[in-house]
Steps between C-alpha positions, in 0.01 A plus 500: 500500500416681824663823620471711816410870489872589506558290191266691267792630294633149442152372424454772239845431355440126464156569355655727236772247418247218468281710271802583287590130485148417379526763226835363384366142494201610291716694253760227464233229461321704232829547316577127510153418364546754219842362409373143510204557270703719264773236468240230435357703211827622347741210549490128433460258789817399682489154341534668161811702588809371322769699683427462871768719650493593867357842411222350291420250775491783754263700279260208469525424871411856604226528238345172615417621850164658416305231686705563812441873454124443486523309827671807649199703385268261682704535820491880474125482440460289812692761698311803369150366435507242778620768738215728394256215558624462856475874557142504376412192706588695815221749425163454665336437163710372213492756212418249226400764244821700549713187481337377178526840332868525591581153377291509181645838408850363556443208263264630230690822436772272363290210374261687270772674293697174490203314351433775246860502380504119496246500219742685269718198414190307395437765237832405342425128515728434795441260793228306323161665454326208667577615854423875471166430669688388810622850583165623641514213751771698675247772582314251719822339627446165327822520298628141473254372763213384282691536172858528383652847501546724199834445329528873424513589868596199707622715797138594573490187717688686775237777519231234520681335791553837667130586494398160635742545791329830579164321505616198700680720751186707548281192548744353753497821704120523489471132592724566802241758603248215508329584175338175388418629152868584447594145598264361237641740241852393595415134441340594166811690390732215593273254315504723191875547508550126536389480134819680404751269338785417735790660316743790545209747474273332753330763718490309830861385455636846584254599770735377779765731348257790531435399863877499551495872427235541767729326751776745409259787566421360845872472572563865421176644636 
């Protein structure tokens, strides 16, 4: 959105309101995901409920919106990370090293502890010991792409998708700057991700959602 010099106050106000909206969306989405996974672990599935009162149905409805909440996360990521990509692309030389450090720090500071704690249930015989070896695949972002995901931390698929969107977004921007090597890398990434099973956790399936966040950023720039 464009403003004249006399509209700086309104520009700042809208910018603050939009930032506050983003924070509220992130918090509410995180809460919905937490409620959804907690209900799945502590309560029977809805099909197994005998007394389906309106309150029980409402509880299961609200606690079954975690997939929609994850999509909200992807949109927010497109706004924040996609917006940063566009800002960096305006520089004379794209700061690839800075971008990668920022993005890898953002993901791995959460991912590494999550993988470590995910091994704990295996020690108690939970989740099936046969798929414990799948957890390290998340460190190289191959969760559910070349193999099925670990049953002790299924939500890791969203971090895998998030990181691949960072990479694809970077390669698209570099390709737009007429970098032939980046174009080849982009084709290689798409070819690799095409191996991912086409299901609710498919990486490429949600990339347009991430790009939707980028469109929102352009609208409010």
